[in-house]
VEXTIMI-251325 format. One record per atom (N, C-alpha, C): residue in one letter; x, y, z. Coordinates in steps of 0.05 Angstrom, whole numbers, plus 5000, padded with zeros to 4 digits. Example, Ala and Ser with C-alpha at 12.3 -4.5 7.8 and 13.67 -1.06 7.14 Angstrom:
2
a526448865156;a524649105156;a526449345156;s525749555142;s527349795143;s525850015157;
This chain:
637
x501749754999;x500049985000;x501950274997;x500550474995;x502050704990;x502650825018;x505451015021;x505851085050;x503451265056;x502751235081;x500151435092;x498051355085;x497151095077;x494651075071;x492851055098;x494650925120;x492950945146;x492051215155;x493551445151;x492651695154;x490251815135;x490151685110;x487351705096;x485651615111;x485951375119;x483651235124;x482751305150;x484051395173;x483551445198;x481951705191;x483251895177;x481952185173;x478952125155;x479251965142;x476351895128;x474251765148;x475651595169;x473451435185;x472751675209;x474551835211;x474052065234;x471852245226;x472252345203;x470052525186;x466952325187;x467852075181;x464751895178;x463651915205;x465751845226;x464851895259;x462852175264;x465052385254;x463652635272;x461452735251;x461152665224;x458852775210;x456652575202;x456752315207;x454652165196;x453552025220;x450752075220;x448751905240;x447951695228;x448451505233;x447551215223;x445451065242;x444050955230;x441950805240;x442750485240;x443250355260;x444650115259;x442449885266;x442249625255;x440549415262;x442149275287;x440749145303;x441449035327;x443748845317;x443248665306;x444848425299;x444948325264;x447148195257;x447448115232;x445247905226;x443647935210;x441547765194;x441947615170;x440747445161;x440547265135;x437147325122;x436947435099;x434347445088;x435347285058;x433147315047;x433047195018;x431347334999;x432547274973;x430747414950;x430347224934;x428247254917;x427247014895;x425647144874;x424946974853;x424147064828;x425447314816;x424147534804;x425147744788;x426147664756;x428547784748;x429247754725;x432547794724;x433847674701;x436447804693;x436847864663;x438248114665;x438948254640;x441948184626;x441748074613;x445047994595;x445448174572;x447648394572;x448248514548;x451248394539;x450848344519;x453748204507;x454848414485;x456948454487;x458848624467;x460148474442;x458448424423;x459048304395;x462048344388;x463348544393;x466248574384;x468248424402;x467248444427;x469548314450;x469147974444;x466447874438;x466247634430;x467747554401;x467947724383;x468547644355;x471347654362;x472547814380;x475447774381;x476647564394;x475347454407;x476847174420;x474746904405;x473746964382;x472746704365;x469846564378;x468646724397;x466246634409;x464046784399;x461846544385;x459146674371;x457346634396;x454246734385;x452246684408;x450746474385;x449946254391;x449246054376;x446446054377;x445246074402;x441846174408;x441846284433;x439746364426;x438246534452;x435146434460;x434946274485;x432146154481;x430246244513;x427846294505;x425946344523;x426146564540;x427546794518;x427947044533;x425547194535;x424647384555;x422847524552;x422747714537;x425447934532;x425748064513;x428247974503;x428748064474;x431448044464;x432148184438;x434448304439;x434548524419;x437448434405;x437448354379;x440348274364;x442048564364;x444048454367;x446648654367;x447948664339;x449748864334;x451348864313;x453748994319;x456148894308;x459048974319;x459349254305;x460049404331;x461049654328;x458049894332;x455649764327;x453149894337;x451749934358;x451649604370;x450049584385;x450749244398;x450049244427;x450348994443;x447948814435;x448448564439;x445948434437;x444648374467;x442848424470;x441148404498;x438848244500;x438748134522;x436047924530;x435947944557;x433647934562;x431947914593;x431547674597;x431347504626;x430747234626;x428747244657;x426547134654;x425047124680;x425946854698;x426246914720;x427246764746;x425346544747;x426046274750;x424546054759;x423546114786;x421345954795;x419846054818;x421245904846;x423245704834;x424345524858;x427045694865;x427845864855;x430445944863;x430846134888;x432346134902;x432246284924;x435746384931;x436446624935;x438346694942;x439246864967;x440946764985;x441446865012;x443247155011;x441447365026;x443047615027;x443947645054;x446747695062;x447447805081;x447048085091;x445848155112;x445548425117;x446648415150;x448048675150;x449748735170;x448849045177;x448149115198;x447149375207;x445249555186;x443449355183;x441249455159;x441649455135;x443949405128;x444949445102;x445949145089;x445949135061;x446948875046;x449348825050;x450548665059;x453348635063;x454448395044;x453148245027;x453848085008;x451947875004;x453147724986;x450947464983;x452147234996;x450047044996;x450446755013;x449746554999;x448946385010;x448246115000;x445646104980;x445745904957;x443245894948;x443646014915;x441746024905;x442046104871;x439246174861;x439546384846;x436846444829;x437246294801;x435146154794;x435245994773;x433246124751;x434346074722;x432846154707;x432045924678;x429945974668;x429245744652;x430445774624;x429946024613;x432046074588;x434846094594;x435546154572;x439046234564;x440246274547;x442746274543;x444546314522;x446346084514;x447245994491;x448745804483;x450845954469;x453545954476;x456246034467;x456845764451;x458545844424;x459745684411;x462445794402;x464745654404;x467245684394;x468545464380;x467845394355;x468945134342;x467744934357;x468944734368;x468144514378;x466544614409;x467544784421;x467044844450;x463844984449;x462244884465;x460144954474;x459445024502;x458745294505;x457545384535;x454845414530;x453445194544;x450545214543;x449645274568;x448345524567;x447345644590;x444545694595;x442945504580;x440145484584;x439145334611;x437945474624;x436945404647;x439345434678;x440545694663;x443145774682;x442545924713;x443945944727;x444145964754;x445646254759;x444546434774;x446446604793;x446446604822;x449546564826;x449946504855;x452146644863;x453146694888;x455146784899;x457946704889;x459746844881;x462346784870;x464146674889;x463646804911;x466146794935;x468046954933;x468047124918;x471047274912;x470347554923;x468347624929;x467347954934;x464547944950;x463948144959;x461648154970;x459348084953;x458748244929;x456648184912;x457448064883;x459847974882;x460047814857;x458747594850;x458547504831;x456847294822;x458547084806;x457346854802;x458146644785;x455846544768;x455846494738;x454046444727;x454346154715;x452546014729;x453345674720;x451045554698;x451945374692;x449645194670;x448345044693;x446144894677;x444944734694;x445544534707;x448644434703;x449844214712;x452244384736;x452044604743;x453844704760;x456644824746;x456844834723;x459844954717;x460045184712;x460545334718;x461345654722;x462845694692;x461145864675;x462445944648;x462846264651;x461446424666;x462146664671;x462146794699;x463346984702;x462947134729;x462347424723;x461647574746;x461047804740;x461348024769;x462048224766;x463648384787;x463148664784;x464148824801;x463749154796;x460449244799;x458949114819;x456149184819;x455149454825;x453849614821;x451949744831;x449649614844;x449049684870;x446649564883;x445049724894;x442049674899;x440849774924;x438449574932;x437049674948;x434649564955;x432349794961;x430549704948;x427949904952;x426049744975;x425049884994;x423749715012;x420449785011;x419149904984;x416649934982;x415649544974;x413149584972;x412049254967;x411649254941;x412849004931;x414148834942;x416948974943;x418548914966;x421548994964;x423248794945;x425048994933;x426948854909;x429548954917;x431548724908;x434448754906;x434348844876;x436249024875;x437149104843;x439649064837;x441648964824;x444348964821;x444548984788;x446249194783;x446149264751;x449549374752;x450049434730;x452449554718;x454649404726;x454649104722;x456048914725;x458948864705;x461248864709;x463348724686;x462548414681;x461248374662;x461048054653;x463647954638;x464747744652;x467347634645;x467247314642;x469447264622;x469846934617;x470846844641;x469446604652;x470646454676;x472946294669;x474646224688;x477246034683;x475845804671;x474045684677;x472845424660;x472445474635;x471245694628;x470945754594;x473145774587;x475245954594;x477445974580;x478845724580;x479145554595;x480245284598;x479545134575;x476545154566;x475044964548;x476545074525;x476345364523;x477845504495;x480345374494;x481545304513;x485145224506;x486245504510;x485345714527;x486346004520;x486246074552;x488045984570;x487446074598;x487646364604;x488846514592;x489346834592;x486846914589;x484846824576;x482446964568;x480446984597;x481246814615;x479946814641;x479947184649;x476947264657;x477247554659;x476847654641;x476647644620;x476747784598;x473047904601;x472348164596;x469948294597;x468848234572;x466248094568;x464748124549;x461948224541;x461548324566;x459148524570;x458148594592;x455748654601;x454448694625;x452448524634;x452248494662;x450148374675;x448248544700;x445448504696;x443948594717;x441948424725;x441048404751;x439448224759;x437148354780;x435048294783;x433248424804;x431848134816;x431348204840;x430047944857;x428148074878;x426547944891;x424048054912;x425047884937;x424948064957;x425548004985;x423047894994;x423547665009;x421147575022;x419647765038;x417047835043;x415748035056;x417048005089;x417147775094;x417747815128;x420747945129;x422547895106;x425248015111;x425648355102;x423948435093;x424348745084;x424948895102;x423648835127;x424249065153;x427249035163;x428748795147;x431248835160;x433049015146;x432249075122;x433649285103;x432849575116;x433449635134;x432549895147;x434650085153;x437149995148;x439250165163;x440450345138;x442650495144;x444650655129;x443250955128;x441551035145;x440851315138;x442751475149;x444551615134;x446851775138;x446352065135;x448052285148;x447252545149;x449952665150;x450652875130;x452853045129;x452653325113;x454153505122;x453753785112;x454553765084;x453153975066;x453954005037;x456454175041;x457554215016;x459754395012;x459154665014;x461254775031;x460955065039;x463955135043;x463955415045;x466955535059;x468055465085;x469455305085;x470455245109;x470154955118;x468454845097;x468854505103;x470154385078;x471354215086;x473154015065;x471653885049;x472153925021;x470853725003;x472653594986;x473253334993;x475453154977;x474952934966;x474552854940;x473952604933;x476752504919;x478052244927;x480352174921;x479951884906;x481651894882;x480951624866;x483051474877;x482151204878;x483750964886;x484350754866;x485650544874;x485350304864;x484550064884;x482349964872;x480749764892;x480349524882;x479849304900;x478749094897;x476349034913;x474849244915;x472749264932;x470549094925;x470449044895;x468448834879;x469348584885;x471848534894;x472948264893;x474848234864;x474648424852;x476748374825;x477948654825;x480248664824;x482248844819;x481649054799;x481249324800;x480749494778;x482349434753;x481249484733;x483549394710;x483049644685;x483949514664;x483849724640;x483049554617;x481749594595;x480449404579;x480249544550;x480149334530;x479749414507;x476849274493;x474849414493;x472049264490;x472249224460;x473649394442;x473249344412;x475449474402;x475549424371;x477449584357;x476449524330;x476149774321;x474349754290;x475849914269;x475849824243;x477249994221;x475350244211;x476050444202;x474850644186;x473250564164;x470950654158;x469450864171;x468050754198;x467950854220;x467050724246;x463750884240;x461650664247;x462450414266;x462050184244;x462050204215;x461249964192;x463949874178;x466050004192;x468349874172;x469749624180;x467949474202;x469449224208;x471049204224;x471648984235;x473548894261;x476048994251;x477649044263;x480849044266;x481748764252;x483848714242;x485048464234;x487748384244;x488448174243;x491648114247;x493348284238;x492948394216;x495048544199;x494448844201;x492048934210;x491249184203;x492849364228;x493449644215;x494549824229;x493950084230;x490950124217;x489650344216;x487150414233;x486750154250;x484250144264;x484750364287;x482050354299;x481850564321;x480950274347;x482450324366;x482250194390;x480550324411;x479050154420;x477350284448;x478750204471;x479150384489;x480050354512;x477850454539;x477450304554;x475950374581;x477150244609;x475750304631;x477550234657;x475250244675;x475650054693;x474150114716;x474950284736;x473750444758;x474650724767;x473350624799;x475450734818;x474050674845;x475550944856;x473651034876;x474251274889;x473651304922;x474451474935;x473251474965;x473451804971;x471151834990;x470452005002;x471952125027;x474052265024;x476552275044;x475752605057;x473752755050;x473052985058;x471252955083;x469853175088;x467753235112;x465453255098;x464853305076;x461653395068;x460653205047;x458353155043;x456752975027;x457253135000;x457152924977;x457853004954;x455452914935;x454153094919;x452553064905;x453052844885;x450852634875;x451452464860;x449452374837;x447352574838;x444952524823;x445152484791;x443552324781;x443752214754;x442752474738;x443452494712;x442752684689;x440152644691;x438352854688;x435352914681;x433852724706;x434952784732;x433752654755;x431552854771;x432553114767;x430753354779;x432453554788;x431053754799;x432853914815;x432953844848;x435453874858;x436353694880;x438653904893;x438353904924;x440254064934;x443353934934;x445554074937;x445154404944;x445354544925;x445754484898;x445854704877;x442854714865;x441154614867;x438654614849;x438854504828;x439954294821;x440454144795;x440553874796;x441153744775;x441853454775;x445253404781;x446253594796;x449953494801;x450453244807;x452953284789;x454052974790;x457253044780;x459152854791;x461852864778;x462152784748;x464352834737;x465052734711;x467852584716;x467252394696;x470352204690;x471552254665;x473652294662;x475152294632;x477852104639;x478752014619;x480851904617;x483151894595;x485151924593;x487951954579;x489251734569;x491051764543;x493451534542;x494851704535;x498051654540;x499951774538;x502151534526;x503751604510;x506251444502;x508551634511;x510251514525;x513351644530;x514651484512;x516251614491;x517951494473;x520651384483;x521951174475;x524651174486;x526651394485;x525951534470;x527451794468;x527252024491;x524651914503;x523952094523;x522152314521;x521252274491;x518752484485;x516052394492;x514152574506;x511652524509;x509552554494;x507652404489;x505352494471;x503052354481;x500852534484;x498252424485;x497552294462;x496252044458;x495351884438;x492151834440;x490951904464;x487751834475;x486551994488;x484352064481;x483252314492;x479752174496;x478852124518;x475652034521;x474052234521;x471052204521;x469152454524;x469252454553;x467052544568;x466352514594;x463752354598;x464652194618;x462651994630;x461352134650;x458952164658;x456952314674;x456152084695;x457252104720;x456851884743;x453551974747;x452851694765;x449851744765;x449051624794;x450651474806;x450151284832;x452651244849;x451851284875;x454451174895;x453450934907;x455350734908;x454450514925;x454450494957;x457050744960;x457450804994;x457750495005;x460450414997;x461450155014;x463150245033;x463850115052;x465050095076;x464950345094;x462450425095;x461450605118;x459150615128;x457650355120;x455150345131;x452950555131;x453150695099;x451150875093;x449950715064;x447650775060;x446050655041;x447050745009;x447050604990;x446950714966;x445750844956;x446251094933;x444151224925;x444851534909;x444151784913;x445051964898;x446552204917;x447952074936;x449252214957;x451952074959;x454452154956;x457151994964;x457352164995;x457651955011;x457452085036;x460651985052;x461452225068;x464252225077;x464951875088;x467651845086;x468251575092;x467551365078;x466251395053;x465151155035;x466951145013;x467050925001;x468050834974;x465850734953;x467050824930;x464850744906;x466150614879;x464850494866;x466750374844;x464750394824;x466050424796;x464150414770;x465750174755;x464850044740;x465249834719;x466649974696;x468149784686;x469349894656;x467149874633;x465049634638;x462649654625;x460849924624;x460650024653;x458850254656;x459950494641;x463150474645;x464350724635;x464550734604;x463650484589;x463650484561;x460350484555;x459350704569;x456550734563;x454350544576;x455650374592;x452750264609;x452249994594;x449249924600;x448749654592;x448449594561;x448749744542;x447049744516;x444449754511;x442849784533;x440249794528;x439450084522;x440350254508;x439750464507;x440750714524;x441850644543;x442850794564;x445350964550;x444851284562;x447251424558;x448451564577;x450851544581;x452351684598;x454951784594;x455551834566;x458051904553;x456852174539;x458252394539;x458052624526;x460352794519;x460252964508;x462653134503;x463453294525;x466753314531;x467553494548;x466753774551;x466753844524;x466754134520;x462954264533;x461954094542;x459554164560;x459354184582;x462054214597;x462454184619;x464954454628;x463554624650;x465654814658;x467454634682;x470054584672;x471154434688;x472454544716;x472754764719;x474354954741;x471654904762;x469554954754;x467354984773;x465454754771;x465954514752;x464754274756;x462154304751;x460654494734;x458654544724;x457754364692;x455254264692;x454654164667;x452454354654;x453354454628;x451154634616;x449354404603;x447454374612;x445554174605;x444154274582;x443454534585;x441454624564;x442654674532;x442254574513;x443154604487;x445954354489;x445754214507;x447353974499;x446753704479;x448253564480;x447353354459;x444853174466;x444353214494;x442453024501;x439653214506;x439953454507;x437653654510;x438253934490;x437453874464;x438054104449;x436054344450;x433354224457;x431054424461;x430754524484;x432854474502;x432954594538;x429854554549;x428854294545;x426254174561;x427154064587;x429254034593;x430053814618;x429453554611;x429253434590;x428953214584;x430853084563;x431152824563;x433852704543;x431852724513;x433352834499;x432352784475;x432152564464;x429452444444;x429252114433;x432252084419;x433351884416;x435751854397;x437751984401;x438352134420;x440552314429;x443152134440;x445452274431;x447752164453;x448751924432;x450351784444;x452151564429;x450151404416;x450451374389;x448451154381;x449450924366;x452350864369;x453650694361;x455950624388;x458150434379;x459450354401;x462250454403;x462650674384;x464650824381;x464751144389;x462051224387;x461751504388;x462751564418;x463951774423;x464951884451;x466551704468;x467651484459;x469551374469;x472551464465;x474251384480;x477251444475;x477951224452;x478651344434;x479951204400;x483051274400;x484051014406;x487051044398;x488250964375;x489551084356;x490450934329;x491950704334;x491650484319;x492950194324;x495950304320;x496650484294;x499350534295;x500650634318;x499450804339;x500950914359;x501450684380;x500550444377;x501050234398;x502750004379;x503350034359;x504949844346;x507249954341;x509849774332;x512349874320;x511949954292;x513050184281;x515650324301;x515450474324;x512750584324;x512950824347;x512350644376;x512050414378;x511350254400;x514250154409;x515750164395;x518750054398;x520450244420;x520650094444;x522250214466;x520050434478;x517950414475;x516450624490;x514650504512;x513450714525;x512550664551;x509150824551;x507750674553;x504450764556;x503350814585;x502151014589;x501051144615;x498051164612;x496451054629;x493651134622;x492751324653;x491451534647;x490351704660;x487851744667;x486751724688;x483651764692;x483151994717;x480752164715;x480552294739;x477352384737;x476952514763;x473852524766;x474152924772;x472353014752;x471453244757;x469653324778;x470153394801;x468253424824;x467753664829;x465253784832;x464554094840;x465654154870;x466854334872;x468054404903;x469954244914;x471254064896;x473353904907;x476154124912;x477054004937;x479154174947;x481654124931;x482353884922;x484653784907;x484753624880;x485053814859;x484553684835;x486653434831;x488853454846;x491453244839;x490752994851;x488652984877;x488352644882;x485552604872;x483952714851;x481852644838;x482452484818;x485652544807;x486952434779;x488752244788;x489452004774;x490951794775;x492051704750;x494151584752;x495351444725;x496551174736;x496650964715;x499050734717;x499450684692;x502250544692;x503150484668;x501750214654;x501750184629;x500449964622;x501649834592;x501449624584;x502349464561;x500449454540;x500049534525;x497949504500;x499149254483;x497949034480;x498548814464;x496548714443;x497448654421;x495248534398;x496448254398;x494048064403;x494747834400;x492847724375;x493647634354;x492447644324;x490347874319;x488047894316;x486248164314;x485548244340;x486348144364;x485548214389;x487148384404;x486348614416;x487948804433;x487248714459;x488948754476;x488648754504;x490848924520;x490049004546;x491949064564;x492649024582;x496048994591;x497048914611;x497949124635;x496649064658;x497149294676;x500649174681;x502349454682;x504649434699;x504449474723;x506149294748;x506249314773;x503449274787;x502249134777;x499349104786;x499248884813;x496948934829;x496848754852;x497348894876;x496248734901;x495848894929;x498349004938;x500548874937;x503348894945;x504549204932;x504349174903;x505449374891;x503449444865;x500849604874;x499049674859;x500249844831;x502549954829;x502750104804;x501250374802;x499550454817;x497650664809;x498750924826;x498651144820;x499951374825;x498051564821;x497551784845;x495852024841;x496952284829;x495352414817;x496852624798;x496552574769;x497552774752;x497752664725;x499552594712;x499752484689;x501952294677;x504452534674;x503652794669;x505752984663;x507352974687;x507052964710;x508652924741;x510452664742;x509552494722;x511552304715;x513952334697;x512752494679;x514952594653;x517452734669;x516252964682;x517753164703;x517053194723;x518453044744;x517653104771;x517853334787;x515153444793;x515753664806;x517453734833;x517053554842;x518353504870;x521653464864;x522353444841;x525253384835;x526353514816;x526253784815;x526954014794;x529854014794;x531254074776;x533954124774;x533954294753;x536954384745;x537854564725;x536854554693;x536054274691;x534854244662;x531954164660;x530954114685;x527654074689;x525954184706;x523554304696;x522154474714;x518954354710;x517454364731;x514354274729;x513154464745;x511454704730;x510154884749;x506854924742;x505654964761;x502955054761;x502055254752;x500455314733;x498655614727;x495955544741;x495555774752;x493255834766;x492056084756;x488956054746;x487756334740;x485156334746;x483456564741;x481056544748;x479156334734;x480056254710;x478456024694;x479755754698;x481655754711;x482155444715;x485355364715;x486855134716;x488955104723;x490954964696;x493355024701;x495454864678;x497954804687;x499254604678;x501254534683;x503854574659;x505354644668;x507954674645;x510354574654;x510854344638;x513254174648;x515654214627;x517954304634;x520154344608;x522854124615;x523854104596;x525453924596;x528054034578;x530654054584;x532654114565;x534653884565;x535753784541;x537753604540;x539953714523;x542653634535;x544453714520;x545553554493;x545453614477;x546253464450;x548953464440;x550453634456;x553253654448;x553953894427;x556153954431;x557054254414;x555054454415;x554754494439;x553554774443;x550254724441;x549454514427;x546254544421;x544554384442;x542454504446;x540654404468;x537654354454;x536854114465;x533354024456;x532054174478;x529854354471;x527854394494;x525354274488;x524254234511;x521754084501;x519754194526;x517154214518;x514654304535;x512954154531;x511554034558;x509253934560;x506954104568;x504654154556;x503054394571;x500854244575;x499754204598;x497254054604;x495354224618;x493254254600;x490954394611;x489054254629;x489254304656;x488254114677;x484954184675;x484354434683;x481154504681;x480954784674;x482454864655;x482155174646;x479655124617;x478255334620;x476755364598;x475455644600;x475655804577;x474756074571;x472156044562;x470056084578;x466856044566;x465356294563;x463756234549;x461656434544;x459056314550;x457856444572;x454956354575;x452756534564;x450756344556;x448656404542;x446856654559;x445856854554;x444757084566;x442256904574;x440856774555;x438356714555;x438356424576;x440256354583;x440456144606;x442956134615;x442856334636;x445456394652;x445656244676;x443656084679;x443655964712;x442955654711;x443955534725;x442855254730;x440255224741;x438355084736;x439454794717;x439254894687;x438955034676;x438355094651;x440655264636;x443255284651;x446255354645;x446355284615;x446755434596;x447655404568;x450555544565;x451955414546;x454055604535;x454455644504;x455355834500;x455455944474;x458855854459;x459955844477;x462855804468;x464255714493;x466555574485;x467855424505;x470755334493;x473055424500;x475555364491;x478255394510;x480155234505;x482755254522;x484655434513;x487055404515;x488955534507;x489555554478;x490355764466;x491055774432;x493355894428;x495155954445;x498056034440;x499755964461;x502555914457;x504355864470;x507156004462;x508956084482;x511256264471;x513456164493;x515756204478;x518456204494;x520156404490;x521256514509;x523356764499;x525756644494;x526756814473;x529856764462;x531057044459;x533556964460;x535457204455;x534857244424;x535757544423;x535057704394;x537357584374;x536257474352;x537857314333;x538257044337;x537756914358;x538856594366;x537056434344;x539356244340;x538256064317;x537055844328;x534455814311;x532855584320;x533355334298;x532855094312;x532454874296;x530354724299;x529254514281;x528154324283;x525054404304;x523754644298;x521354674317;x519654454310;x517954364331;x516054154331;x513554204344;x511454094341;x508554104358;x507553854353;x506453704377;x505153474377;x502253554391;x500053484378;x496853464389;x497553194400;x494753144394;x493652864398;x492652654378;x493052794354;x492352624332;x494452714314;x494152524284;x495852514268;x494852694243;x493052854247;x491953034225;x493353314227;x494553404202;x496653604202;x494253884200;x492053874192;x491154054187;x490054204215;x490154154237;x489754284262;x492454334272;x494354274268;x496554424280;x496954644280;x498254704309;x499154964313;x501455094292;x501355314280;x503755394269;x505755594287;x508155584279;x510355624298;x511455904282;x512656104296;x513456384287;x516356444304;x518056464289;x520656634309;x520356914304;x520157074327;x519657334324;x521757524338;x521157784345;x523757864365;x523757804389;x525157644397;x525757544426;x524157324433;x522857204412;x521056974423;x520556734405;x519856554408;x518756354392;x515956274401;x513856314381;x511456294386;x509356024371;x508055904382;x505655724369;x503455814376;x501555804351;x499255914351;x497155774341;x494355704345;x492755594337;x491555724318;x490755604297;x488755754273;x486155864282;x485055704304;x482355784311;x481655664336;x479955804355;x479155664380;x478555344377;x477455244351;x476955024348;x479854794354;x481354914351;x484254754348;x485854844381;x484354984392;x485354994426;x486054784436;x487854834460;x488954564476;x486454624496;x484854384494;x482654364513;x483254214537;x480954284558;x481954224583;x481953884584;x483353794605;x484353484606;x486153414583;x487253584568;x489153534551;x491753664546;x494153454535;x496753574533;x497953614508;x498953804501;x500753854479;x503553894485;x505253794463;x508153814467;x509554024450;x511354184455;x512254374440;x515454314441;x517354374415;x520354274415;x521554454402;x524254544412;x526054644386;x528654564394;x530954584384;x533154594388;x534854904385;x536454944405;x537855224406;x540555164422;x542055344406;x545555384416;x545055564441;x544055454462;x543455634485;x543155424508;x544755444532;x544755254555;x541855364571;x540855164589;x538355274599;x538955464617;x536555644628;x535755784644;x533155784656;x532755874681;x529555924686;x528456184679;x526756214660;x524856464651;x522556434651;x521056584637;x517956544638;x516856514611;x515156254605;x514356224579;x511256394584;x509856384558;x507656534556;x505656314546;x502856314558;x501256164550;x498556344552;x496956314529;x494356494526;x492556354518;x490256464519;x487556474507;x485956654495;x487656804477;x486357034463;x487657274478;x487057504467;x487857734482;x486457784510;x484357664521;x483557694544;x484857514565;x485857354558;x486857174581;x490257064568;x492057214582;x494857194580;x496057124604;x497656944603;x499356864629;x502156754626;x503556794646;x506356694645;x507356474663;x508556324660;x509356074681;x512256064673;x513856034703;x516655964702;x517355714696;x519555654679;x520255394663;x522855484649;x524155254644;x527055204634;x527155364605;x528655554601;x528455634574;x532055734565;x532355714539;x535155804528;x535756064541;x538456054555;x539356264565;x540656484542;x540656744549;x541156944532;x544257004530;
């Protein structure tokens, strides 16, 4: 574990003890659920990548065919009346699953060559690896699939119901062994949700978890911290749900020989409330709620970076924004719901972060709709609410399995660009009123690998003893701000519109020549124009939002410059910034605000000069109204 973890835990528990009033049941009890239904959503791209097909779906209550690149295959099955699954209840809250099973008459048959996994008459039972993890077994008891990273709650109306959803659905070891490919164990192929009814006499046992804490306000600490967790029983990981060839989504799947495909990467995410305030976690379009009078919730974004063998850093992947919608509130004796309480932990599955179950759910949308520094969402005029009526527009949002995902060019992950390179995956939550942006974000090193036509991700240094997970941005890995020297700096820029970091590196090439590199990371800066017709939440609307559009480095008059270079996040040259050497400076400028350095994004600038490094001031701007300087390594005069 990371140094000081016990201080964080102690602080979180202290906040929980001071701020939360918990109603506790007297003794642990065991109750049962039965009946209900199960919803299975299968990713056709993930199945095709491992050579598995759906041979049959029988006795489904509802069934919708899937299409590679466009839609999941979904099916719902009613539970048989004779199944019963035990719930372990402690302090009035569900603590996990126990003995028994929920059984279903219908099911799915998977085939891969001569291998058949016949899940007609399947059962859902406790997996034993985590509180709410489940195993999906065939009628003979063989476990072919497992599921984890659940969101769940219990409604105590009549009839009381357990709802478990947004689970990562994975290949079980027995299925992988039957395929003769043991590394496939744990591969995510879709999502699972199920509902079951509590026995009427048991409903009163689910009565705890009533918590209370103050909302964010001046003088109160609001602090959500990203974490690396096995809360679900399965350690958080990073996945490739699909890879497609242009034109997306209908260009077909990547092949063993393809180099121009688009690789989709998603991840599980876990976090803790280590502050002293409650944090709003309301689903979009759920109404107007305290403390802001809207449907406030955090936003999750993720990025991918490559650090080449020669030390150059480049961002090669940018996600859209995932809108959070529910907190399970684990390890704190608070019920799950629309508030994230102090001392609690929460998880989101990679399937959830890949836009949910595939049943028309919409959680992904453009970053540009968010004012990142304040954590506000401009709902009015967004991709979901063009007409500003407060309801999600029919047919809006991502209508295929590539829209608003992080797409990485295969060529960025293959030789020659991958030779000697290291890759870092970064993810972070934008949380309104959060006190520390640097612990809402974190990163880890990964190894993208292509096996035949299928892409997968290996975690570097994963596991409980050496998690390989670090708080802060990847830029701090490239140049550590705690260990600056005469050739390296990494400084923060704070403005009324948000924050950025500028990391600089000077490398002696010999013969008096020095290579200067600058990584400029826009953390949460956005210059926004608010629509005067909709200036306030919950109907906030933006006319424009953009990041930085210029960057300049001071030079001695007449200084000779070589090899000026600019790297953004794509391979298109039409949106590259232009560079110009003027009187006493070297400046890069975006052609328009459409090409600006948006929040959550890193651009790199480079040149060679015949001057040794010193500390000076580089310039960064967003038009005439927003010009700033930051201390950094620059060429001497």
